[in-house]
N, C-alpha and C positions, 0 to 999 in steps of 0.2 A: 620433283624439283620444287623450288620456292617460287610462289607467284611473283615476287619482286625480282626474281632472276629470269622472268619470262618463261617459267616452267622448265628451264634447262636444269640438268641435274646439279646437285650440290652434295659433295662428300663432307661428312662430319667425322673427325677422328676424336674419339673420347678416350683418353688414357684411363686405365683402371684406377689410378690414384687421383683422378679429377674430382674436386669437391667444390660446392658453392661456398663462398662467392667465386665463380669460375674466372680463370684467366682465359680470354678468348682471342684468337688471332685469325683474322680473315684475310685470305691471300688470293689475288687475281693474277693468273699466269700470263705469260707472253706467247709470242708466235712459236709454232712448232711443238707446243706442249699441250698436255691435257692436265686436268686437275690432279690426277693420281699416277700418270704414267708419262714416260719420256720427259720428266720434269725434275731438274736438280733440286727445286724447292721441296718436292715430295720426298726425295731421298734424305734431305736435311731434316725434315720433319720426322721421318722414321727413326733416324739416329737420336733425335732429341727425346722422342717418346721412349725408346728402348733404354735411354740413359736416366729415365725417371722423371722427365719433364711432365708436369701435370696440365700443361696448356691444352685447351680444347681448340682444335684447328677446324676452321670452316673454309672449304675449298670449292668455290663456285666454278661451274663450267660455262664456257662461252656458247652462244647460239651455234657457232661454227668454229670449232678449234682448227688449228692448222696454220697456214700462212697464206694470206693474212688472217689473223684471228678476228672473228666477228663478235664484238661485245654489244651489239645493238639490243640484245635482250635485257640489259641491265636497266632497272628502274631506280631503286633506292638501295644503297649498300647496307645501311643499318637494318632496313626491313628484311633484306635477304638473310643477314646474320640471325636476326630474331626468329624468323620463320624456320630457318634451318635448325637452330637449337631446339625450338619447340617440336619440330618433326623428329628430332633425335631423342625426344623424351626428357630433355634437360629442363628441369624446373628449378628456379633459384636465381639469386642475384648474380650479376656479372661484376666481378671485382675490377678487372682491367680489360681494356679493349685495344688491340693493335690491328691496324689495317695496313696491308702492304699491296703494292702493285708492281709488277715487273714488266718492263719493256712494253709490249702491246697491251698488257693489262692496264696501262694508263688510259686506254680507251674506255674501260669500264668506269674509271673515276670521272673522265670527261662526261660520259653519258649521264651519270648520276647528277653531276653539277648542272648539266643542261636541263635536268628534270627538277631543278630547284632544291636539291638536297643541301642541307647545312650539316656538315660532317660532325660527328661526335665520336671521338676516340681519345684514348690516352696517348697513343703514339701512331703517327702516320709515317710510312716508309715508302719512298718512291725510288725504285731501283731501275736506272737506265730507261726512264719512261718519257724523256723529253724529246720526242721525235716531232718533226714537222711533216706535212703532207708532201708527196712527190711533186705535186703541182701547186704548192703554196703552203699556207699556214695549217698547222695541225695541233696536236696535243700541247706542245711546248708553249705556243702563243696563248692557247685557251687557258692553260693552267696558270700562267703568270698573270693573266688578266682577271681570273675568277677565283683561284684557290685562296688567295689571301682573305677575301671576304667570306668565303664558304667554310673556312677552317677555324672560326672563332671558338668552336667547341672541341678543338684539338689541343691536347696538352703539349706535345712536342712533335717536330717534324724532322725526319732524317732523310737527306738526299744522298743517294748512292750513284754517282755517275759511273758508267762503265769506263774501263781504262784501255780497251782495245782500239784498234785502228777504226776511225769513223764513229767513235762512240758518241751516242746522242748527247750525253751530259756534257761532253767536252766540245761539242760543235758550237760554233759562234751563234749568238743571239741574232735573229733577223733584224731587229731594230737597233741594237747596239753591238755591232760586230767586233768591237774591241773587247767584249766580254763573252763568257760562255753562257749557255742557257741555264746551267746550274747556278752560276754567279747571280744572274738576274733574278731567277726565281727565289733564291735565298734572300736577296736584298728586298724583294717585294713582300715576302712573308715576314721578314723582321720588321719592316716598316709598318706592317699591320699588327705588330705586337706578338708575333709567334716566336717560339723558341725553336731555333733551327740548328741542326748539326750537319755538316757536310763531311762524308766519309770518303777518304781517298784523295 
């Protein structure tokens, strides 16, 4: 495992055609998944690699996968990626960096920001990660308050709200109930000068 991931395992998928400068995509999974099993993202990655995608995928594991997923092991996301690439023997420049979090994987992002991390990525993707706590405020409130300032080093942000019943991204913002959590986060990010795309 990577020290910055609290020594929890990190899987690194290196396609045979990957060459420096590497395209790197780091993904933090949600509840009920593991980094490489029972995980739709893992299936999608396998299809991409088989189709010739040269992206190197870094898949950190949580301290306690399952439901709820415990991402308290996360220290710094960029350090976890760098340590994992070095551990996989990849030396060379990184050409592009994508960071994505799905659902409870948003807790990994929250923990990194609480540790003072300033994100550095070409692309940040938040997939259905705007939950609040069962007894009050959670990731959605924290991210709208802290992500705009912590994402100055991010090229673009994509917000992917879930479209199912009770979807976190479509739930109303706690402070502005006439708007969804996705709408508010997108507005806050744009006000801070970020390039934001909302999918769906």
